[in-house]
C-alpha positions in Angstrom: -13.0 -12.3 -20.3 -11.5 -14.2 -17.3 -12.0 -17.4 -19.1 -10.2 -16.0 -22.0 -7.3 -15.2 -19.6 -7.3 -18.7 -18.2 -7.2 -20.1 -22.0 -4.4 -18.0 -23.5 -2.2 -16.3 -20.8 1.4 -17.1 -20.8 2.4 -14.2 -18.3 0.2 -13.1 -15.5 1.1 -9.7 -14.1 -0.8 -8.5 -11.1 -1.6 -4.9 -10.6 -4.6 -4.7 -8.0 -5.1 -2.9 -4.8 -5.7 -5.3 -1.9 -9.1 -5.7 -0.7 -11.0 -8.6 0.7 -12.0 -9.6 -2.8 -8.2 -9.8 -3.8 -6.6 -11.1 -0.6 -4.8 -14.5 -1.3 -6.6 -14.4 -4.9 -3.9 -16.1 -6.5 -4.1 -19.6 -4.7 -3.7 -23.1 -5.8 -7.4 -23.0 -7.2 -6.7 -20.2 -9.1 -3.3 -21.0 -10.8 -4.7 -24.6 -11.8 -7.5 -22.6 -13.6 -4.7 -21.9 -16.2 -4.7 -24.1 -19.2 -1.0 -24.1 -19.4 1.9 -23.3 -17.3 2.5 -19.5 -16.5 4.9 -17.0 -15.3 3.8 -14.7 -12.5 4.7 -11.1 -11.8 3.3 -9.4 -8.7 3.7 -5.3 -8.5 0.9 -4.8 -6.7 0.4 -6.1 -3.1 2.1 -9.1 -1.5 -1.0 -10.6 0.3 -2.7 -11.0 -3.1 -0.4 -13.9 -3.6 -0.6 -17.2 -1.4 3.3 -17.8 -1.0 3.0 -21.5 0.0 0.8 -22.2 -3.0 3.0 -20.4 -5.3 6.0 -22.5 -4.1 4.1 -25.7 -4.6 3.3 -24.7 -8.1 6.7 -23.4 -9.0 8.1 -26.8 -7.7 5.3 -28.6 -9.9 6.1 -26.8 -13.0 2.5 -25.2 -13.3 4.2 -21.6 -12.6 7.4 -21.5 -14.4 9.2 -18.6 -12.8 8.0 -15.4 -10.8 8.9 -11.9 -10.3 7.7 -10.7 -7.1 8.2 -7.0 -6.1 6.2 -7.6 -3.1 5.7 -10.6 -0.8 2.9 -12.0 1.5 5.1 -11.2 4.4 5.5 -7.5 3.4 4.2 -6.3 6.7 7.4 -7.6 8.7 10.4 -5.7 9.4 13.1 -8.0 7.5 15.6 -6.4 9.8 13.9 -7.9 12.8 13.0 -11.0 11.7 14.5 -14.0 13.7 16.7 -15.8 11.1 15.9 -19.0 12.7 12.0 -18.6 12.5 11.5 -17.3 9.1 8.3 -18.7 7.4 8.8 -21.8 5.5 7.3 -20.7 2.4 9.3 -17.6 2.3 12.7 -19.6 3.0 11.9 -21.9 -0.1 11.0 -19.1 -2.3 14.1 -17.1 -1.8 16.4 -20.3 -2.8 14.7 -20.8 -6.2 16.4 -20.2 -9.4 13.2 -19.4 -11.3 12.4 -16.7 -8.8 13.5 -13.0 -9.0 12.7 -10.6 -5.9 13.0 -6.8 -5.5 12.2 -4.7 -2.7 9.0 -3.0 -3.8 10.6 -0.9 -6.4 9.1 -1.8 -9.6 7.6 1.7 -10.2 11.0 3.4 -9.8 12.1 4.8 -13.1 14.3 7.9 -13.9 11.1 9.9 -14.6 9.3 9.0 -11.3 12.4 9.8 -9.2 12.4 13.2 -11.0 8.8 13.7 -10.5 9.2 12.6 -6.7 12.3 14.9 -6.3 10.3 18.1 -7.8 7.4 17.3 -5.7 9.5 17.6 -2.5 11.5 20.7 -3.7 8.1 22.5 -4.4 6.6 21.3 -1.1 9.8 22.4 0.9 9.8 25.7 -1.0 6.0 26.1 0.3 6.6 25.1 3.8 9.6 27.8 4.0 7.8 30.4 2.0 10.3 30.2 -0.8 7.9 30.1 -3.8 7.3 33.3 -3.9 
């Protein structure tokens, strides 16, 4: 099945947990197994994609564009980053016109917000004995 993916894929959308097996799964070697250029979407975990290799392949045209809801650097607090010492791959990535970034909100929908709100209300009612 993976061979079929590499042969026919136009858009690769990642929905994987971060494990030792998936850490930096999408690197230069992985990207070059695709027969044709692809678009990449990552809504799972940032460290599944090696940013430096992604940037290289975006520049080369092997990756036509990327939509990233998560980043390799997601463990960092962007508020406390030293703006003068950002990772080179990150600074290049954020300047690219064919890259869309979002702050880990791909799963947020109107329905998910309603469900989350209902769950919070239910838990607060239970906590304060208001559910009787």
